[in-house]
Structures are given as C-alpha cells and as structure tokens.
KOLDRENVEX-301455 format. One line per field, with one value per atom (N, C-alpha, C): atom name; residue number from 1; x, y negated, z. Coordinates in steps of 0.2 Angstrom, whole numbers. Layout:
REM residues N
atom <- CA | ...
seq <- NUM | ...
x <- X | ...
y <- Y | ...
z <- Z | ...
***
This chain:
REM residues 173
atom <- N | CA | C | N | CA | C | N | CA | C | N | CA | C | N | CA | C | N | CA | C | N | CA | C | N | CA | C | N | CA | C | N | CA | C | N | CA | C | N | CA | C | N | CA | C | N | CA | C | N | CA | C | N | CA | C | N | CA | C | N | CA | C | N | CA | C | N | CA | C | N | CA | C | N | CA | C | N | CA | C | N | CA | C | N | CA | C | N | CA | C | N | CA | C | N | CA | C | N | CA | C | N | CA | C | N | CA | C | N | CA | C | N | CA | C | N | CA | C | N | CA | C | N | CA | C | N | CA | C | N | CA | C | N | CA | C | N | CA | C | N | CA | C | N | CA | C | N | CA | C | N | CA | C | N | CA | C | N | CA | C | N | CA | C | N | CA | C | N | CA | C | N | CA | C | N | CA | C | N | CA | C | N | CA | C | N | CA | C | N | CA | C | N | CA | C | N | CA | C | N | CA | C | N | CA | C | N | CA | C | N | CA | C | N | CA | C | N | CA | C | N | CA | C | N | CA | C | N | CA | C | N | CA | C | N | CA | C | N | CA | C | N | CA | C | N | CA | C | N | CA | C | N | CA | C | N | CA | C | N | CA | C | N | CA | C | N | CA | C | N | CA | C | N | CA | C | N | CA | C | N | CA | C | N | CA | C | N | CA | C | N | CA | C | N | CA | C | N | CA | C | N | CA | C | N | CA | C | N | CA | C | N | CA | C | N | CA | C | N | CA | C | N | CA | C | N | CA | C | N | CA | C | N | CA | C | N | CA | C | N | CA | C | N | CA | C | N | CA | C | N | CA | C | N | CA | C | N | CA | C | N | CA | C | N | CA | C | N | CA | C | N | CA | C | N | CA | C | N | CA | C | N | CA | C | N | CA | C | N | CA | C | N | CA | C | N | CA | C | N | CA | C | N | CA | C | N | CA | C | N | CA | C | N | CA | C | N | CA | C | N | CA | C | N | CA | C | N | CA | C | N | CA | C | N | CA | C | N | CA | C | N | CA | C | N | CA | C | N | CA | C | N | CA | C | N | CA | C | N | CA | C | N | CA | C | N | CA | C | N | CA | C | N | CA | C | N | CA | C | N | CA | C | N | CA | C | N | CA | C | N | CA | C | N | CA | C | N | CA | C | N | CA | C | N | CA | C | N | CA | C | N | CA | C | N | CA | C | N | CA | C | N | CA | C | N | CA | C | N | CA | C | N | CA | C | N | CA | C | N | CA | C | N | CA | C | N | CA | C | N | CA | C | N | CA | C | N | CA | C | N | CA | C | N | CA | C | N | CA | C | N | CA | C | N | CA | C | N | CA | C | N | CA | C | N | CA | C | N | CA | C | N | CA | C | N | CA | C | N | CA | C | N | CA | C
seq <- 1 | 1 | 1 | 2 | 2 | 2 | 3 | 3 | 3 | 4 | 4 | 4 | 5 | 5 | 5 | 6 | 6 | 6 | 7 | 7 | 7 | 8 | 8 | 8 | 9 | 9 | 9 | 10 | 10 | 10 | 11 | 11 | 11 | 12 | 12 | 12 | 13 | 13 | 13 | 14 | 14 | 14 | 15 | 15 | 15 | 16 | 16 | 16 | 17 | 17 | 17 | 18 | 18 | 18 | 19 | 19 | 19 | 20 | 20 | 20 | 21 | 21 | 21 | 22 | 22 | 22 | 23 | 23 | 23 | 24 | 24 | 24 | 25 | 25 | 25 | 26 | 26 | 26 | 27 | 27 | 27 | 28 | 28 | 28 | 29 | 29 | 29 | 30 | 30 | 30 | 31 | 31 | 31 | 32 | 32 | 32 | 33 | 33 | 33 | 34 | 34 | 34 | 35 | 35 | 35 | 36 | 36 | 36 | 37 | 37 | 37 | 38 | 38 | 38 | 39 | 39 | 39 | 40 | 40 | 40 | 41 | 41 | 41 | 42 | 42 | 42 | 43 | 43 | 43 | 44 | 44 | 44 | 45 | 45 | 45 | 46 | 46 | 46 | 47 | 47 | 47 | 48 | 48 | 48 | 49 | 49 | 49 | 50 | 50 | 50 | 51 | 51 | 51 | 52 | 52 | 52 | 53 | 53 | 53 | 54 | 54 | 54 | 55 | 55 | 55 | 56 | 56 | 56 | 57 | 57 | 57 | 58 | 58 | 58 | 59 | 59 | 59 | 60 | 60 | 60 | 61 | 61 | 61 | 62 | 62 | 62 | 63 | 63 | 63 | 64 | 64 | 64 | 65 | 65 | 65 | 66 | 66 | 66 | 67 | 67 | 67 | 68 | 68 | 68 | 69 | 69 | 69 | 70 | 70 | 70 | 71 | 71 | 71 | 72 | 72 | 72 | 73 | 73 | 73 | 74 | 74 | 74 | 75 | 75 | 75 | 76 | 76 | 76 | 77 | 77 | 77 | 78 | 78 | 78 | 79 | 79 | 79 | 80 | 80 | 80 | 81 | 81 | 81 | 82 | 82 | 82 | 83 | 83 | 83 | 84 | 84 | 84 | 85 | 85 | 85 | 86 | 86 | 86 | 87 | 87 | 87 | 88 | 88 | 88 | 89 | 89 | 89 | 90 | 90 | 90 | 91 | 91 | 91 | 92 | 92 | 92 | 93 | 93 | 93 | 94 | 94 | 94 | 95 | 95 | 95 | 96 | 96 | 96 | 97 | 97 | 97 | 98 | 98 | 98 | 99 | 99 | 99 | 100 | 100 | 100 | 101 | 101 | 101 | 102 | 102 | 102 | 103 | 103 | 103 | 104 | 104 | 104 | 105 | 105 | 105 | 106 | 106 | 106 | 107 | 107 | 107 | 108 | 108 | 108 | 109 | 109 | 109 | 110 | 110 | 110 | 111 | 111 | 111 | 112 | 112 | 112 | 113 | 113 | 113 | 114 | 114 | 114 | 115 | 115 | 115 | 116 | 116 | 116 | 117 | 117 | 117 | 118 | 118 | 118 | 119 | 119 | 119 | 120 | 120 | 120 | 121 | 121 | 121 | 122 | 122 | 122 | 123 | 123 | 123 | 124 | 124 | 124 | 125 | 125 | 125 | 126 | 126 | 126 | 127 | 127 | 127 | 128 | 128 | 128 | 129 | 129 | 129 | 130 | 130 | 130 | 131 | 131 | 131 | 132 | 132 | 132 | 133 | 133 | 133 | 134 | 134 | 134 | 135 | 135 | 135 | 136 | 136 | 136 | 137 | 137 | 137 | 138 | 138 | 138 | 139 | 139 | 139 | 140 | 140 | 140 | 141 | 141 | 141 | 142 | 142 | 142 | 143 | 143 | 143 | 144 | 144 | 144 | 145 | 145 | 145 | 146 | 146 | 146 | 147 | 147 | 147 | 148 | 148 | 148 | 149 | 149 | 149 | 150 | 150 | 150 | 151 | 151 | 151 | 152 | 152 | 152 | 153 | 153 | 153 | 154 | 154 | 154 | 155 | 155 | 155 | 156 | 156 | 156 | 157 | 157 | 157 | 158 | 158 | 158 | 159 | 159 | 159 | 160 | 160 | 160 | 161 | 161 | 161 | 162 | 162 | 162 | 163 | 163 | 163 | 164 | 164 | 164 | 165 | 165 | 165 | 166 | 166 | 166 | 167 | 167 | 167 | 168 | 168 | 168 | 169 | 169 | 169 | 170 | 170 | 170 | 171 | 171 | 171 | 172 | 172 | 172 | 173 | 173 | 173
x <- -168 | -170 | -176 | -182 | -187 | -188 | -193 | -193 | -195 | -201 | -203 | -200 | -201 | -197 | -201 | -199 | -202 | -202 | -209 | -209 | -205 | -199 | -197 | -197 | -202 | -204 | -208 | -214 | -219 | -217 | -213 | -210 | -206 | -201 | -197 | -200 | -196 | -195 | -189 | -186 | -180 | -183 | -177 | -176 | -171 | -170 | -164 | -163 | -156 | -155 | -148 | -148 | -141 | -138 | -134 | -132 | -126 | -123 | -118 | -112 | -107 | -101 | -97 | -90 | -89 | -92 | -90 | -92 | -93 | -88 | -84 | -91 | -92 | -97 | -102 | -104 | -112 | -111 | -106 | -107 | -108 | -102 | -103 | -110 | -114 | -121 | -125 | -124 | -127 | -123 | -119 | -116 | -114 | -113 | -111 | -119 | -117 | -125 | -129 | -122 | -124 | -127 | -123 | -125 | -130 | -132 | -137 | -143 | -142 | -149 | -149 | -148 | -150 | -152 | -154 | -160 | -164 | -161 | -167 | -166 | -162 | -163 | -155 | -153 | -147 | -148 | -143 | -141 | -134 | -134 | -127 | -127 | -121 | -122 | -113 | -114 | -110 | -106 | -103 | -101 | -98 | -99 | -98 | -104 | -102 | -108 | -111 | -116 | -119 | -118 | -116 | -117 | -124 | -122 | -130 | -131 | -137 | -138 | -146 | -146 | -149 | -153 | -160 | -160 | -168 | -164 | -169 | -172 | -178 | -183 | -185 | -181 | -184 | -185 | -192 | -193 | -194 | -195 | -195 | -188 | -184 | -177 | -175 | -179 | -178 | -178 | -184 | -184 | -188 | -190 | -192 | -200 | -203 | -209 | -209 | -213 | -212 | -216 | -223 | -230 | -231 | -230 | -232 | -240 | -242 | -251 | -251 | -258 | -261 | -258 | -259 | -259 | -250 | -244 | -239 | -236 | -238 | -238 | -234 | -236 | -235 | -227 | -224 | -219 | -213 | -214 | -209 | -206 | -199 | -196 | -195 | -198 | -198 | -193 | -188 | -184 | -184 | -178 | -180 | -172 | -171 | -165 | -166 | -159 | -158 | -149 | -149 | -143 | -140 | -132 | -129 | -129 | -131 | -132 | -127 | -123 | -118 | -115 | -107 | -104 | -98 | -98 | -92 | -90 | -88 | -86 | -83 | -82 | -89 | -95 | -96 | -100 | -108 | -107 | -112 | -113 | -120 | -121 | -129 | -131 | -137 | -139 | -144 | -147 | -153 | -154 | -163 | -168 | -172 | -174 | -181 | -179 | -185 | -189 | -193 | -200 | -201 | -199 | -200 | -194 | -191 | -188 | -181 | -177 | -170 | -168 | -165 | -163 | -157 | -154 | -148 | -146 | -141 | -139 | -132 | -133 | -128 | -125 | -119 | -116 | -111 | -112 | -107 | -106 | -99 | -96 | -100 | -103 | -103 | -101 | -94 | -91 | -89 | -92 | -92 | -99 | -103 | -109 | -109 | -114 | -113 | -122 | -121 | -129 | -130 | -136 | -137 | -144 | -141 | -148 | -150 | -157 | -159 | -165 | -162 | -168 | -169 | -178 | -178 | -183 | -182 | -185 | -188 | -193 | -195 | -199 | -203 | -211 | -215 | -220 | -224 | -232 | -231 | -239 | -241 | -244 | -244 | -244 | -248 | -247 | -240 | -237 | -230 | -226 | -226 | -224 | -224 | -230 | -233 | -231 | -230 | -226 | -219 | -217 | -208 | -206 | -209 | -208 | -209 | -216 | -217 | -211 | -207 | -203 | -195 | -193 | -188 | -187 | -193 | -194 | -193 | -196 | -196 | -189 | -187 | -179 | -174 | -174 | -169 | -169 | -175 | -177 | -172 | -174 | -172 | -162 | -161 | -155 | -151 | -154 | -151 | -151 | -155 | -156 | -150 | -148 | -143 | -137 | -135 | -132 | -128 | -133 | -132 | -132 | -134 | -132 | -137 | -144 | -150 | -155 | -158 | -163 | -169 | -168 | -171 | -179 | -183 | -190 | -192 | -199 | -205 | -205 | -203 | -204 | -212 | -216 | -221 | -225 | -227 | -227 | -227 | -219 | -217 | -220 | -220 | -222 | -231 | -234 | -241 | -243 | -241 | -238 | -236 | -231 | -227 | -233 | -235 | -240 | -246 | -247 | -255 | -252 | -246 | -243 | -242 | -239 | -236 | -243 | -250 | -256 | -258 | -255 | -259 | -253 | -246 | -241 | -240 | -243 | -242 | -246 | -247 | -251 | -255 | -261 | -264 | -265 | -264 | -264 | -270
y <- 674 | 682 | 683 | 686 | 687 | 694 | 694 | 699 | 706 | 704 | 711 | 709 | 715 | 714 | 712 | 711 | 704 | 710 | 709 | 709 | 706 | 708 | 705 | 706 | 712 | 713 | 717 | 719 | 724 | 732 | 732 | 740 | 739 | 734 | 733 | 729 | 731 | 728 | 727 | 722 | 721 | 719 | 723 | 720 | 719 | 714 | 712 | 711 | 714 | 715 | 712 | 709 | 707 | 712 | 716 | 722 | 721 | 722 | 724 | 727 | 724 | 730 | 733 | 732 | 731 | 734 | 732 | 736 | 740 | 744 | 754 | 756 | 754 | 757 | 757 | 752 | 753 | 759 | 757 | 763 | 771 | 771 | 778 | 779 | 775 | 776 | 777 | 776 | 776 | 784 | 785 | 791 | 797 | 796 | 802 | 804 | 812 | 816 | 816 | 816 | 817 | 809 | 802 | 797 | 795 | 796 | 794 | 799 | 804 | 807 | 803 | 801 | 796 | 792 | 790 | 783 | 786 | 789 | 791 | 798 | 802 | 811 | 813 | 818 | 821 | 824 | 828 | 829 | 828 | 834 | 832 | 827 | 823 | 816 | 818 | 818 | 819 | 812 | 808 | 802 | 800 | 801 | 798 | 798 | 795 | 794 | 800 | 801 | 809 | 814 | 812 | 818 | 819 | 824 | 826 | 822 | 820 | 819 | 823 | 823 | 829 | 826 | 824 | 823 | 826 | 828 | 831 | 829 | 826 | 820 | 825 | 821 | 825 | 818 | 815 | 809 | 810 | 817 | 817 | 818 | 817 | 816 | 810 | 803 | 797 | 793 | 796 | 792 | 796 | 793 | 797 | 800 | 795 | 797 | 803 | 807 | 813 | 816 | 814 | 815 | 810 | 813 | 809 | 808 | 802 | 802 | 808 | 810 | 816 | 813 | 809 | 807 | 809 | 808 | 808 | 817 | 820 | 827 | 831 | 830 | 836 | 832 | 826 | 826 | 826 | 829 | 833 | 838 | 838 | 844 | 841 | 837 | 837 | 836 | 838 | 837 | 835 | 830 | 828 | 827 | 826 | 826 | 819 | 821 | 814 | 815 | 810 | 809 | 802 | 802 | 795 | 793 | 786 | 783 | 778 | 775 | 769 | 772 | 770 | 772 | 767 | 762 | 758 | 757 | 762 | 762 | 756 | 751 | 753 | 746 | 744 | 741 | 741 | 747 | 748 | 756 | 757 | 762 | 763 | 768 | 768 | 775 | 777 | 784 | 784 | 789 | 790 | 795 | 793 | 795 | 800 | 806 | 810 | 807 | 809 | 806 | 800 | 795 | 787 | 783 | 783 | 778 | 778 | 773 | 772 | 767 | 768 | 765 | 761 | 757 | 753 | 749 | 750 | 747 | 744 | 735 | 732 | 731 | 728 | 726 | 721 | 717 | 711 | 707 | 709 | 706 | 698 | 698 | 691 | 689 | 687 | 687 | 693 | 696 | 703 | 707 | 705 | 707 | 710 | 713 | 714 | 714 | 710 | 707 | 716 | 720 | 724 | 721 | 723 | 721 | 728 | 731 | 736 | 734 | 738 | 738 | 742 | 743 | 750 | 750 | 751 | 750 | 756 | 755 | 758 | 764 | 759 | 762 | 763 | 767 | 769 | 765 | 764 | 760 | 757 | 753 | 749 | 753 | 759 | 764 | 766 | 768 | 771 | 763 | 758 | 753 | 752 | 751 | 750 | 755 | 764 | 768 | 768 | 766 | 764 | 758 | 753 | 747 | 749 | 749 | 755 | 757 | 763 | 768 | 764 | 761 | 758 | 753 | 749 | 744 | 747 | 754 | 757 | 761 | 763 | 767 | 763 | 755 | 750 | 748 | 747 | 746 | 750 | 756 | 761 | 761 | 761 | 759 | 754 | 748 | 742 | 744 | 746 | 749 | 754 | 758 | 762 | 759 | 753 | 750 | 746 | 745 | 741 | 743 | 749 | 756 | 755 | 753 | 752 | 759 | 760 | 765 | 764 | 768 | 768 | 767 | 762 | 758 | 767 | 765 | 770 | 771 | 776 | 775 | 776 | 781 | 781 | 775 | 772 | 767 | 760 | 759 | 755 | 757 | 763 | 765 | 762 | 764 | 761 | 753 | 750 | 744 | 741 | 744 | 739 | 741 | 746 | 749 | 744 | 743 | 737 | 731 | 729 | 722 | 721 | 728 | 728 | 730 | 731 | 733 | 725 | 721 | 713 | 712 | 711 | 708 | 711 | 715 | 719 | 717 | 713 | 712 | 717 | 717 | 722 | 720 | 725 | 722 | 719
z <- 518 | 516 | 517 | 515 | 518 | 520 | 526 | 531 | 528 | 523 | 518 | 509 | 506 | 499 | 495 | 491 | 485 | 479 | 477 | 469 | 464 | 461 | 455 | 447 | 447 | 440 | 440 | 436 | 438 | 440 | 439 | 442 | 446 | 449 | 454 | 460 | 464 | 471 | 474 | 479 | 480 | 488 | 490 | 499 | 502 | 505 | 508 | 515 | 517 | 524 | 526 | 532 | 535 | 541 | 539 | 544 | 547 | 554 | 554 | 551 | 549 | 546 | 550 | 546 | 542 | 536 | 529 | 522 | 522 | 525 | 525 | 528 | 534 | 539 | 536 | 533 | 530 | 524 | 520 | 514 | 517 | 522 | 525 | 527 | 529 | 531 | 526 | 521 | 514 | 510 | 511 | 506 | 509 | 517 | 522 | 524 | 523 | 525 | 533 | 536 | 544 | 547 | 544 | 547 | 542 | 535 | 532 | 536 | 538 | 543 | 548 | 550 | 558 | 556 | 547 | 546 | 540 | 536 | 530 | 528 | 526 | 524 | 525 | 526 | 525 | 520 | 517 | 509 | 506 | 502 | 499 | 493 | 492 | 487 | 483 | 476 | 473 | 470 | 474 | 473 | 467 | 461 | 453 | 451 | 446 | 441 | 437 | 436 | 435 | 441 | 446 | 451 | 455 | 457 | 461 | 466 | 468 | 476 | 478 | 485 | 487 | 492 | 495 | 501 | 505 | 511 | 514 | 520 | 518 | 524 | 531 | 536 | 543 | 547 | 547 | 550 | 557 | 560 | 567 | 570 | 568 | 571 | 569 | 567 | 565 | 571 | 576 | 582 | 587 | 591 | 599 | 598 | 593 | 591 | 584 | 587 | 583 | 580 | 579 | 577 | 572 | 565 | 560 | 561 | 557 | 555 | 550 | 550 | 545 | 540 | 537 | 528 | 527 | 532 | 530 | 533 | 537 | 537 | 530 | 527 | 520 | 518 | 519 | 517 | 522 | 528 | 534 | 530 | 531 | 526 | 520 | 516 | 509 | 507 | 501 | 500 | 491 | 490 | 484 | 481 | 473 | 472 | 467 | 463 | 458 | 456 | 451 | 449 | 450 | 453 | 453 | 447 | 445 | 438 | 440 | 446 | 446 | 454 | 453 | 459 | 462 | 464 | 464 | 473 | 475 | 484 | 485 | 491 | 494 | 493 | 486 | 486 | 482 | 477 | 473 | 471 | 475 | 474 | 470 | 466 | 461 | 461 | 461 | 460 | 457 | 454 | 452 | 460 | 460 | 466 | 467 | 465 | 460 | 456 | 456 | 451 | 452 | 456 | 458 | 456 | 449 | 447 | 451 | 451 | 454 | 458 | 462 | 469 | 468 | 470 | 468 | 476 | 480 | 486 | 483 | 485 | 482 | 490 | 490 | 498 | 497 | 499 | 500 | 507 | 509 | 516 | 516 | 522 | 524 | 531 | 532 | 539 | 540 | 547 | 549 | 550 | 545 | 541 | 535 | 534 | 526 | 525 | 516 | 515 | 512 | 513 | 509 | 506 | 499 | 493 | 490 | 492 | 489 | 483 | 477 | 472 | 469 | 469 | 467 | 463 | 456 | 450 | 446 | 442 | 435 | 441 | 445 | 451 | 446 | 446 | 441 | 443 | 448 | 447 | 455 | 456 | 462 | 468 | 468 | 473 | 476 | 471 | 473 | 474 | 471 | 475 | 482 | 485 | 490 | 495 | 493 | 496 | 497 | 491 | 492 | 495 | 495 | 500 | 506 | 509 | 515 | 519 | 514 | 515 | 515 | 511 | 512 | 518 | 519 | 525 | 531 | 532 | 539 | 540 | 535 | 536 | 536 | 534 | 532 | 542 | 545 | 553 | 556 | 554 | 560 | 557 | 552 | 550 | 554 | 556 | 559 | 564 | 569 | 575 | 576 | 573 | 572 | 572 | 566 | 568 | 574 | 575 | 583 | 588 | 587 | 595 | 599 | 595 | 597 | 598 | 601 | 601 | 597 | 591 | 585 | 586 | 584 | 586 | 582 | 585 | 583 | 574 | 574 | 564 | 561 | 564 | 561 | 564 | 569 | 569 | 565 | 564 | 559 | 552 | 549 | 545 | 544 | 549 | 548 | 546 | 554 | 552 | 545 | 543 | 535 | 529 | 527 | 525 | 524 | 530 | 529 | 525 | 529 | 526 | 519 | 517 | 510 | 505 | 508 | 505 | 502 | 507 | 507 | 503 | 501 | 499 | 490 | 489 | 483 | 477 | 473 | 471 | 467 | 466 | 464 | 454 | 449 | 442 | 438
***
C-alpha cells in the first residue's frame, strides 16, 4: 500500500488506507453527517442510487489548527452537492463530487481492520487532480486519527506538506 495516492488513468487517482474496523463503523463515518463532520464535512446524504448528497466544509473544526493558509480561506464554509451513483452498504459508496468528478469508496474487511480504497474519477486537469489528491490524503489522515481515538493532526499543516508532495508526484501532461 502506497502512502500517497497514485494516478491510475489520466483523469483518476486512487488512495488506499487500512483503517481500524469493523466495516460497519467505517461505513458510519462515511455516511453519518455528524461522524463524517469529524474528518471531512457534514451534510445530508440520501443513501440510495440517485439520492442527493450535500457537504458543508468547516475545516477549522477538524483539528486544533484553526487558521487556514490564505489561499484556502475561501473554502471555509463551502457547500458542495452531488448525487449518489452506487450504494451497497457497507461495502460500496459512490457519488458525484460537485463539479470535480466522481468519488468511490470501497470497503473490504481485513481481519479486525478495513481496507478503504478511494477512487476519484473524471478529474478535469492536473491542477484539479493535485487539489483533490491533497484534500483526500489530508482528510483521510484525520479519519485515521479519529478512528484510532487520537488527537487529529493539524489539518492545514498536513494539507501544505501533502500538496507539495503531490505537485512532485503527479505527472505533468
């Protein structure tokens, strides 16, 4: 398993993480607004194909680090919507992600742990791919901390370091 996401197609990135289970617990952190809000964003989710999803991002609530770097401040309180394209509890969830393509979460039990495979498709360009990869990498790091009962790592510091690494790793056209 690679620590960083990998480009699997010119418009697709894939990230794998081994999370503490059981699978139903991880599923709840993907689908329950309050739990999802501890690592990603709150918002309604109609768990059926064609159902609506809404995300309200409050990054300052994810860790003790409250002040975003200047270039990210416009994203605080950002609302994004989408539509569920696949839903097979507790193993598969896929939805459109605003105007930034489609994200799929696949969960597979691995003993007491759960393998999460996140695949984000239909990314418009390299800049979007770097941004999406950075975001998922950083948010999944917070999820790991939350599931382990640890203090969440500083979100914006993680974003800044991760963005620099994805800039190096994602090939230019």
